[in-house]
DRENSE-351382 format. One record per residue: residue number from 1; residue in one letter; x, y, z of N, C-alpha, C in turn. Coordinates in steps of 0.05 Angstrom, whole numbers, plus 32768, in hexadecimal, padded with zeros to 4 digits. Layout:
% DRENSE-351382
+-----+----+------+------+------+------+------+------+------+------+------+
!   i ! aa !  npx !  npy !  npz ! capx ! capy ! capz !  cpx !  cpy !  cpz !
+-----+----+------+------+------+------+------+------+------+------+------+
! NUM !  A !    X !    Y !    Z !    X !    Y !    Z !    X !    Y !    Z !
...
+-----+----+------+------+------+------+------+------+------+------+------+
% end
This chain:
% DRENSE-351382
+-----+----+------+------+------+------+------+------+------+------+------+
!   i ! aa !  npx !  npy !  npz ! capx ! capy ! capz !  cpx !  cpy !  cpz !
+-----+----+------+------+------+------+------+------+------+------+------+
!   1 !  M ! 8144 ! 82D6 ! 7C64 ! 8144 ! 82DC ! 7C7F ! 812E ! 82CD ! 7C91 !
!   2 !  K ! 8116 ! 82CF ! 7C82 ! 8101 ! 82BF ! 7C91 ! 8103 ! 82A3 ! 7C94 !
!   3 !  R ! 8111 ! 8297 ! 7C7D ! 8115 ! 8279 ! 7C79 ! 8128 ! 8270 ! 7C90 !
!   4 !  S ! 813E ! 8281 ! 7C96 ! 8156 ! 827E ! 7CAA ! 8149 ! 827E ! 7CC6 !
!   5 !  I ! 8136 ! 828F ! 7CCD ! 8127 ! 8291 ! 7CE3 ! 8115 ! 8275 ! 7CEA !
!   6 !  K ! 8108 ! 826D ! 7CD4 ! 80F9 ! 8256 ! 7CD4 ! 810C ! 823C ! 7CDC !
!   7 !  I ! 8120 ! 823B ! 7CD1 ! 8133 ! 8224 ! 7CD3 ! 813E ! 8229 ! 7CF2 !
!   8 !  I ! 8146 ! 823F ! 7CFA ! 814F ! 8241 ! 7D13 ! 813C ! 8238 ! 7D2A !
!   9 !  I ! 8121 ! 8241 ! 7D28 ! 810B ! 8239 ! 7D38 ! 8108 ! 821B ! 7D3A !
!  10 !  A ! 8107 ! 820D ! 7D1F ! 8103 ! 81F1 ! 7D1B ! 811B ! 81E6 ! 7D2A !
!  11 !  A ! 8131 ! 81EB ! 7D28 ! 814B ! 81DE ! 7D33 ! 8149 ! 81E0 ! 7D53 !
!  12 !  A ! 8141 ! 81FA ! 7D5B ! 813E ! 81FD ! 7D77 ! 8128 ! 81E7 ! 7D84 !
!  13 !  A ! 8113 ! 81E7 ! 7D78 ! 80FD ! 81D6 ! 7D7F ! 8104 ! 81B9 ! 7D7D !
!  14 !  L ! 8112 ! 81AF ! 7D6B ! 811F ! 8195 ! 7D67 ! 8131 ! 8190 ! 7D80 !
!  15 !  V ! 8142 ! 81A5 ! 7D86 ! 8155 ! 819E ! 7D9B ! 8145 ! 819B ! 7DB5 !
!  16 !  I ! 8132 ! 81AE ! 7DB7 ! 8121 ! 81A9 ! 7DD2 ! 8112 ! 818E ! 7DD3 !
!  17 !  I ! 8108 ! 8184 ! 7DBD ! 80F8 ! 816A ! 7DBC ! 810D ! 8156 ! 7DC2 !
!  18 !  L ! 8123 ! 8156 ! 7DB6 ! 813A ! 8142 ! 7DBB ! 8144 ! 813F ! 7DD5 !
!  19 !  A ! 8148 ! 815A ! 7DDF ! 8152 ! 8158 ! 7DFE ! 813C ! 814C ! 7E0E !
!  20 !  F ! 8126 ! 8151 ! 7E08 ! 810E ! 8146 ! 7E1D ! 810F ! 8128 ! 7E18 !
!  21 !  I ! 8110 ! 811F ! 7E01 ! 8110 ! 8103 ! 7DFB ! 8126 ! 80F2 ! 7E09 !
!  22 !  F ! 8140 ! 80FC ! 7E04 ! 8156 ! 80EF ! 7E0C ! 815E ! 80F7 ! 7E26 !
!  23 !  N ! 814D ! 8102 ! 7E37 ! 8153 ! 810C ! 7E51 ! 8151 ! 80F6 ! 7E66 !
!  24 !  P ! 8169 ! 80EA ! 7E6F ! 8162 ! 80D2 ! 7E7F ! 8158 ! 80D8 ! 7E9B !
!  25 !  F ! 8155 ! 80F1 ! 7EA5 ! 814D ! 80F7 ! 7EC0 ! 812C ! 80F5 ! 7EBC !
!  26 !  Y ! 8120 ! 80FC ! 7EA4 ! 8103 ! 80FA ! 7EA0 ! 80FA ! 80DE ! 7EA1 !
!  27 !  W ! 8109 ! 80CC ! 7E94 ! 8102 ! 80B0 ! 7E93 ! 8105 ! 80A3 ! 7EAD !
!  28 !  L ! 811A ! 80AA ! 7EBC ! 811E ! 809D ! 7ED8 ! 8108 ! 80A7 ! 7EED !
!  29 !  M ! 80FE ! 80BC ! 7EE9 ! 80EA ! 80C9 ! 7EFB ! 80CE ! 80BE ! 7EF7 !
!  30 !  Q ! 80C7 ! 80AD ! 7EE4 ! 80AE ! 80A3 ! 7EDF ! 80A8 ! 8090 ! 7EF5 !
!  31 !  P ! 808C ! 8095 ! 7EFF ! 8088 ! 8083 ! 7F17 ! 8086 ! 8065 ! 7F0F !
!  32 !  G ! 808B ! 8056 ! 7F25 ! 808B ! 8038 ! 7F1F ! 806C ! 802C ! 7F19 !
!  33 !  Q ! 806E ! 8016 ! 7F12 ! 8052 ! 8008 ! 7F0C ! 8045 ! 8005 ! 7F26 !
!  34 !  I ! 802B ! 800B ! 7F2B ! 801F ! 8009 ! 7F44 ! 8011 ! 7FEB ! 7F42 !
!  35 !  I ! 8015 ! 7FDB ! 7F57 ! 800D ! 7FBF ! 7F57 ! 7FED ! 7FC5 ! 7F60 !
!  36 !  A ! 7FDD ! 7FB9 ! 7F50 ! 7FBF ! 7FB8 ! 7F55 ! 7FB7 ! 7FAA ! 7F6B !
!  37 !  Q ! 7FAC ! 7FB4 ! 7F7E ! 7F9E ! 7FA8 ! 7F96 ! 7F87 ! 7F99 ! 7F93 !
!  38 !  P ! 7F81 ! 7F83 ! 7FA0 ! 7F66 ! 7F75 ! 7F9D ! 7F52 ! 7F85 ! 7FA5 !
!  39 !  E ! 7F3B ! 7F82 ! 7F9A ! 7F20 ! 7F8F ! 7FA1 ! 7F1C ! 7F8B ! 7FC1 !
!  40 !  L ! 7F0F ! 7F9C ! 7FD0 ! 7F0A ! 7F98 ! 7FEC ! 7EF3 ! 7F82 ! 7FEA !
!  41 !  S ! 7EF6 ! 7F6F ! 7FFE ! 7EE3 ! 7F5C ! 8002 ! 7ECA ! 7F68 ! 8011 !
!  42 !  S ! 7EB5 ! 7F5D ! 800F ! 7E9D ! 7F68 ! 801E ! 7E9F ! 7F6B ! 803B !
!  43 !  T ! 7EB0 ! 7F55 ! 8045 ! 7EB4 ! 7F58 ! 8062 ! 7EC4 ! 7F6F ! 8069 !
!  44 !  E ! 7EDA ! 7F76 ! 8056 ! 7EEC ! 7F8C ! 805B ! 7EDA ! 7FA6 ! 8059 !
!  45 !  Q ! 7ECC ! 7FA7 ! 8045 ! 7EB8 ! 7FBF ! 8042 ! 7EA8 ! 7FC6 ! 805B !
!  46 !  Q ! 7E9A ! 7FB0 ! 8062 ! 7E8A ! 7FB4 ! 807A ! 7E9B ! 7FBB ! 8094 !
!  47 !  Y ! 7EB1 ! 7FAF ! 8099 ! 7EC1 ! 7FB7 ! 80AF ! 7ECC ! 7FD1 ! 80AC !
!  48 !  F ! 7ED6 ! 7FD8 ! 8098 ! 7EDF ! 7FF5 ! 8095 ! 7ECC ! 8009 ! 8095 !
!  49 !  K ! 7EB5 ! 8006 ! 8090 ! 7E9C ! 8015 ! 8095 ! 7E94 ! 8018 ! 80B4 !
!  50 !  E ! 7E98 ! 8003 ! 80C1 ! 7E95 ! 8004 ! 80DF ! 7EAC ! 8012 ! 80E9 !
!  51 !  L ! 7EC1 ! 8011 ! 80DE ! 7ED8 ! 801F ! 80EC ! 7ED5 ! 803E ! 80E5 !
!  52 !  E ! 7ECD ! 8044 ! 80D0 ! 7EC8 ! 8060 ! 80C8 ! 7EB0 ! 806B ! 80DA !
!  53 !  K ! 7E9C ! 805E ! 80E1 ! 7E87 ! 8066 ! 80EF ! 7E90 ! 806A ! 810C !
!  54 !  T ! 7E9F ! 8053 ! 8116 ! 7EA5 ! 8055 ! 8135 ! 7EBC ! 806B ! 8137 !
!  55 !  Y ! 7ED0 ! 806E ! 8129 ! 7EE7 ! 807E ! 812B ! 7EE8 ! 8098 ! 8118 !
!  56 !  N ! 7ED5 ! 809A ! 8109 ! 7ED7 ! 80B2 ! 80F6 ! 7EF1 ! 80B3 ! 80E7 !
!  57 !  C ! 7EF9 ! 809D ! 80DA ! 7F12 ! 809B ! 80CD ! 7F11 ! 8093 ! 80B1 !
!  58 !  K ! 7F23 ! 8092 ! 80A5 ! 7F27 ! 8086 ! 8088 ! 7F3B ! 806E ! 8087 !
!  59 !  S ! 7F35 ! 805E ! 8078 ! 7F47 ! 8045 ! 8078 ! 7F4C ! 8037 ! 8060 !
!  60 !  E ! 7F65 ! 802F ! 8058 ! 7F6A ! 8021 ! 803E ! 7F7B ! 8007 ! 8046 !
!  61 !  R ! 7F7A ! 7FF4 ! 8034 ! 7F88 ! 7FDA ! 8038 ! 7F99 ! 7FD7 ! 8021 !
!  62 !  F ! 7FAF ! 7FC7 ! 8027 ! 7FC3 ! 7FC1 ! 8015 ! 7FCD ! 7FA6 ! 8018 !
!  63 !  Y ! 7FD0 ! 7F94 ! 8004 ! 7FDE ! 7F7D ! 8008 ! 7FFA ! 7F7D ! 7FFE !
!  64 !  Y ! 800D ! 7F6E ! 800A ! 8028 ! 7F6D ! 7FFF ! 8033 ! 7F51 ! 7FFC !
!  65 !  N ! 803B ! 7F48 ! 7FE6 ! 8045 ! 7F2D ! 7FE3 ! 8061 ! 7F30 ! 7FDC !
!  66 !  Y ! 8075 ! 7F1A ! 7FE3 ! 808E ! 7F1D ! 7FDF ! 8098 ! 7F03 ! 7FCF !
!  67 !  T ! 80A9 ! 7F07 ! 7FBC ! 80B3 ! 7EF0 ! 7FAF ! 80CB ! 7EE5 ! 7FC2 !
!  68 !  K ! 80D8 ! 7ED0 ! 7FB8 ! 80ED ! 7EC3 ! 7FC7 ! 8103 ! 7ED5 ! 7FCA !
!  69 !  E ! 8107 ! 7EE7 ! 7FB4 ! 811D ! 7EF7 ! 7FB3 ! 8119 ! 7F14 ! 7FC7 !
!  70 !  G ! 8100 ! 7F14 ! 7FCF ! 80F7 ! 7F29 ! 7FE0 ! 80EC ! 7F42 ! 7FD3 !
!  71 !  K ! 80E5 ! 7F3E ! 7FB9 ! 80DC ! 7F54 ! 7FA6 ! 80BD ! 7F55 ! 7FAC !
!  72 !  D ! 80B2 ! 7F6F ! 7FB1 ! 8098 ! 7F74 ! 7FB6 ! 808A ! 7F71 ! 7F9E !
!  73 !  T ! 8073 ! 7F61 ! 7FA0 ! 8060 ! 7F5C ! 7F88 ! 8046 ! 7F54 ! 7F94 !
!  74 !  L ! 8032 ! 7F50 ! 7F84 ! 8017 ! 7F46 ! 7F8C ! 8010 ! 7F30 ! 7F7A !
!  75 !  Y ! 8010 ! 7F1A ! 7F85 ! 8007 ! 7F03 ! 7F72 ! 7FEA ! 7F04 ! 7F6F !
!  76 !  K ! 7FE2 ! 7EF6 ! 7F56 ! 7FC6 ! 7EF1 ! 7F53 ! 7FB7 ! 7EE4 ! 7F6B !
!  77 !  D ! 7FC4 ! 7ECE ! 7F73 ! 7FB9 ! 7EC0 ! 7F8A ! 7FC7 ! 7ECA ! 7FA5 !
!  78 !  Y ! 7FC4 ! 7EE5 ! 7FAA ! 7FD3 ! 7EF3 ! 7FC0 ! 7FD0 ! 7EE2 ! 7FDC !
!  79 !  N ! 7FBA ! 7ED5 ! 7FE2 ! 7FB5 ! 7ECC ! 7FF9 ! 7FC0 ! 7EAF ! 7FFB !
!  80 !  K ! 7FCF ! 7EA4 ! 7FE9 ! 7FDA ! 7E88 ! 7FE5 ! 7FF7 ! 7E88 ! 7FE8 !
!  81 !  V ! 8002 ! 7E9F ! 7FEC ! 8021 ! 7EA2 ! 7FEF ! 8023 ! 7EB5 ! 8009 !
!  82 !  P ! 803A ! 7EB4 ! 8014 ! 8040 ! 7EC4 ! 802C ! 8036 ! 7EE5 ! 8027 !
!  83 !  F ! 802A ! 7EF0 ! 8035 ! 8020 ! 7F0B ! 8030 ! 801F ! 7F1C ! 8049 !
!  84 !  E ! 801D ! 7F35 ! 8046 ! 801B ! 7F4A ! 805C ! 7FFF ! 7F5B ! 8059 !
!  85 !  Y ! 7FF3 ! 7F5F ! 806E ! 7FDD ! 7F6E ! 806B ! 7FDF ! 7F89 ! 8079 !
!  86 !  Y ! 7FDE ! 7F9F ! 8067 ! 7FE1 ! 7FBA ! 8072 ! 7FC6 ! 7FC8 ! 8073 !
!  87 !  L ! 7FC4 ! 7FD6 ! 8088 ! 7FAA ! 7FE5 ! 808E ! 7FB1 ! 8001 ! 8096 !
!  88 !  S ! 7FAA ! 8016 ! 8086 ! 7FB0 ! 8032 ! 808A ! 7F98 ! 803D ! 8096 !
!  89 !  I ! 7F96 ! 8047 ! 80AE ! 7F80 ! 8055 ! 80B9 ! 7F89 ! 8070 ! 80BF !
!  90 !  D ! 7F76 ! 8085 ! 80B7 ! 7F7A ! 80A1 ! 80BE ! 7F65 ! 80A7 ! 80D3 !
!  91 !  F ! 7F6E ! 80A7 ! 80EA ! 7F5D ! 80AE ! 8100 ! 7F60 ! 80CF ! 8103 !
!  92 !  P ! 7F47 ! 80D9 ! 8110 ! 7F4A ! 80F5 ! 8115 ! 7F60 ! 80FA ! 8126 !
!  93 !  V ! 7F6D ! 8113 ! 8124 ! 7F86 ! 8118 ! 8136 ! 7F80 ! 811B ! 8154 !
!  94 !  D ! 7F69 ! 8124 ! 815B ! 7F62 ! 8128 ! 8178 ! 7F58 ! 810C ! 8184 !
!  95 !  L ! 7F55 ! 80F7 ! 8173 ! 7F4A ! 80DE ! 817E ! 7F61 ! 80CF ! 8189 !
!  96 !  V ! 7F5E ! 80C5 ! 81A6 ! 7F73 ! 80B4 ! 81B2 ! 7F6B ! 8095 ! 81AD !
!  97 !  I ! 7F7B ! 8087 ! 819E ! 7F73 ! 806A ! 819C ! 7F8B ! 8059 ! 81AB !
!  98 !  Q ! 7F80 ! 8047 ! 81BC ! 7F90 ! 8038 ! 81CE ! 7F9E ! 8022 ! 81B9 !
!  99 !  K ! 7FB5 ! 8018 ! 81C4 ! 7FC2 ! 8001 ! 81B5 ! 7FB1 ! 7FE6 ! 81B4 !
! 100 !  D ! 7FA2 ! 7FE2 ! 81C9 ! 7F91 ! 7FCC ! 81C8 ! 7F7C ! 7FCC ! 81B5 !
! 101 !  S ! 7F73 ! 7FE4 ! 81AC ! 7F5D ! 7FE9 ! 8198 ! 7F6E ! 7FE2 ! 817D !
! 102 !  L ! 7F87 ! 7FED ! 8178 ! 7F90 ! 7FE3 ! 815F ! 7F96 ! 7FC4 ! 815E !
! 103 !  F ! 7F9D ! 7FB9 ! 8173 ! 7FA1 ! 7F9E ! 8175 ! 7F89 ! 7F8D ! 816F !
! 104 !  N ! 7F72 ! 7F99 ! 8177 ! 7F59 ! 7F8E ! 8174 ! 7F53 ! 7F8F ! 8155 !
! 105 !  I ! 7F56 ! 7FA4 ! 8149 ! 7F52 ! 7FA8 ! 812B ! 7F63 ! 7F91 ! 811D !
! 106 !  A ! 7F81 ! 7F92 ! 8123 ! 7F90 ! 7F7C ! 8117 ! 7F86 ! 7F5F ! 811C !
! 107 !  Q ! 7F7E ! 7F57 ! 8132 ! 7F6F ! 7F41 ! 813B ! 7F59 ! 7F3C ! 812A !
! 108 !  H ! 7F46 ! 7F4F ! 8126 ! 7F2E ! 7F49 ! 8114 ! 7F36 ! 7F47 ! 80F7 !
! 109 !  V ! 7F4A ! 7F54 ! 80F0 ! 7F56 ! 7F50 ! 80D0 ! 7F5E ! 7F35 ! 80D0 !
! 110 !  K ! 7F6C ! 7F29 ! 80E1 ! 7F79 ! 7F0D ! 80E0 ! 7F61 ! 7EFB ! 80E3 !
! 111 !  D ! 7F50 ! 7EFD ! 80F4 ! 7F3C ! 7EE7 ! 80F8 ! 7F23 ! 7EE7 ! 80E5 !
! 112 !  V ! 7F18 ! 7EFE ! 80E0 ! 7F00 ! 7F05 ! 80D5 ! 7F06 ! 7F09 ! 80B6 !
! 113 !  I ! 7F17 ! 7F1B ! 80AE ! 7F18 ! 7F24 ! 8093 ! 7F2A ! 7F12 ! 8085 !
! 114 !  L ! 7F40 ! 7F07 ! 8091 ! 7F52 ! 7EF4 ! 8086 ! 7F4F ! 7ED5 ! 808D !
! 115 !  N ! 7F3D ! 7ED3 ! 809E ! 7F33 ! 7EB7 ! 80A8 ! 7F4D ! 7EA8 ! 80AE !
! 116 !  K ! 7F5E ! 7EB4 ! 80BE ! 7F79 ! 7EA8 ! 80C9 ! 7F88 ! 7E9A ! 80B4 !
! 117 !  N ! 7F8B ! 7EA9 ! 809E ! 7F9A ! 7E9E ! 8086 ! 7FB6 ! 7E97 ! 8090 !
! 118 !  K ! 7FC0 ! 7E7E ! 8088 ! 7FD9 ! 7E74 ! 8091 ! 7FF1 ! 7E83 ! 8083 !
! 119 !  N ! 7FEA ! 7E90 ! 806E ! 8002 ! 7E9E ! 8061 ! 8005 ! 7EB9 ! 806A !
! 120 !  L ! 7FF4 ! 7EC4 ! 807C ! 7FF7 ! 7EDF ! 8086 ! 8012 ! 7EDF ! 8098 !
! 121 !  K ! 8020 ! 7EF5 ! 808F ! 8038 ! 7EF7 ! 809C ! 8036 ! 7F0F ! 80B7 !
! 122 !  S ! 8026 ! 7F23 ! 80AF ! 8023 ! 7F38 ! 80C1 ! 800B ! 7F49 ! 80B8 !
! 123 !  V ! 8001 ! 7F57 ! 80CE ! 7FEF ! 7F6E ! 80C7 ! 7FFB ! 7F83 ! 80D3 !
! 124 !  T ! 7FFD ! 7F9C ! 80C1 ! 8008 ! 7FB1 ! 80C7 ! 7FF3 ! 7FC8 ! 80C6 !
! 125 !  I ! 7FEF ! 7FD7 ! 80DD ! 7FDC ! 7FED ! 80DE ! 7FED ! 8007 ! 80DE !
! 126 !  Y ! 7FE8 ! 8017 ! 80CA ! 7FF6 ! 8033 ! 80C9 ! 7FD9 ! 8046 ! 80D5 !
! 127 !  R ! 7FE2 ! 804E ! 80F0 ! 7FCE ! 8062 ! 80FB ! 7FDC ! 8080 ! 80F7 !
! 128 !  N ! 7FCE ! 808E ! 80E6 ! 7FDA ! 80A9 ! 80E0 ! 7FF7 ! 80A6 ! 80DA !
! 129 !  Y ! 800A ! 80AB ! 80ED ! 8026 ! 80AB ! 80E6 ! 8034 ! 8095 ! 80F8 !
! 130 !  D ! 8024 ! 8085 ! 8106 ! 802E ! 8073 ! 8116 ! 802C ! 8055 ! 810B !
! 131 !  T ! 803D ! 8043 ! 810E ! 803E ! 8028 ! 8100 ! 803D ! 8013 ! 8119 !
! 132 !  H ! 802B ! 8002 ! 8115 ! 8027 ! 7FED ! 8128 ! 8026 ! 7FD3 ! 8118 !
! 133 !  E ! 8039 ! 7FC4 ! 8119 ! 803A ! 7FAA ! 810C ! 8037 ! 7F93 ! 811C !
! 134 !  Y ! 8027 ! 7F80 ! 8113 ! 8020 ! 7F6A ! 8124 ! 8026 ! 7F51 ! 8117 !
! 135 !  L ! 8038 ! 7F42 ! 811F ! 8043 ! 7F29 ! 8115 ! 8033 ! 7F10 ! 8118 !
! 136 !  Y ! 802D ! 7F03 ! 8102 ! 8019 ! 7EEA ! 8106 ! 802B ! 7ED0 ! 8108 !
! 137 !  D ! 8025 ! 7EC1 ! 811E ! 8030 ! 7EA6 ! 8123 ! 801B ! 7E95 ! 811D !
! 138 !  V ! 801D ! 7E85 ! 8106 ! 8007 ! 7E71 ! 80FD ! 8007 ! 7E5B ! 8111 !
! 139 !  T ! 801B ! 7E51 ! 811A ! 801C ! 7E36 ! 812D ! 800E ! 7E3B ! 8146 !
! 140 !  K ! 800D ! 7E57 ! 814F ! 8001 ! 7E5E ! 8169 ! 7FE5 ! 7E6E ! 8165 !
! 141 !  D ! 7FE1 ! 7E79 ! 814B ! 7FCC ! 7E86 ! 8146 ! 7FCA ! 7E9F ! 8155 !
! 142 !  T ! 7FE2 ! 7EAC ! 8156 ! 7FE2 ! 7EC7 ! 8166 ! 7FEE ! 7EE0 ! 8158 !
! 143 !  L ! 7FE8 ! 7EF6 ! 815D ! 7FF3 ! 7F0E ! 8154 ! 8004 ! 7F18 ! 816C !
! 144 !  T ! 8018 ! 7F21 ! 8165 ! 802E ! 7F2F ! 817A ! 8036 ! 7F47 ! 816E !
! 145 !  E ! 8038 ! 7F5E ! 817F ! 8043 ! 7F76 ! 8172 ! 805E ! 7F76 ! 816F !
! 146 !  K ! 806B ! 7F7F ! 8159 ! 8084 ! 7F84 ! 8155 ! 8093 ! 7F98 ! 8160 !
! 147 !  K ! 80A4 ! 7F95 ! 8172 ! 80B0 ! 7FA8 ! 817F ! 80CC ! 7FB4 ! 816D !
! 148 !  D ! 80CE ! 7FCC ! 816A ! 80E6 ! 7FD5 ! 815C ! 80FE ! 7FD5 ! 8169 !
+-----+----+------+------+------+------+------+------+------+------+------+
% end
């Protein structure tokens, strides 16, 4: 009797383990590989500290590179291939920021932080829940806000 109970418990445990291992939904739900971002440059660190002091905000930066097939990746020489610069800024909710201030931030990123890199495609600023995308025209060396 005791031996049959042990066999039943072992069989149940084996079924549970096998159901877990062979469950396709578990393996499909695994998070994708996060692309490692380059370290912040000293210029970026200094500018983000200035932003935090001025606006009492938090900021994060992301680079996005695209292959010829349009697949998002980050090359080792990220600034030698077409790339997009994303800046997420969490301003306090009660703080009113004018659009020209966001444009000036994008302009500063293009001119000072990225040194007018010819491979820059756009600078996108996420302001809390708003998105402001500025397209870079290398030939004219200008940023223009993308209209939806």
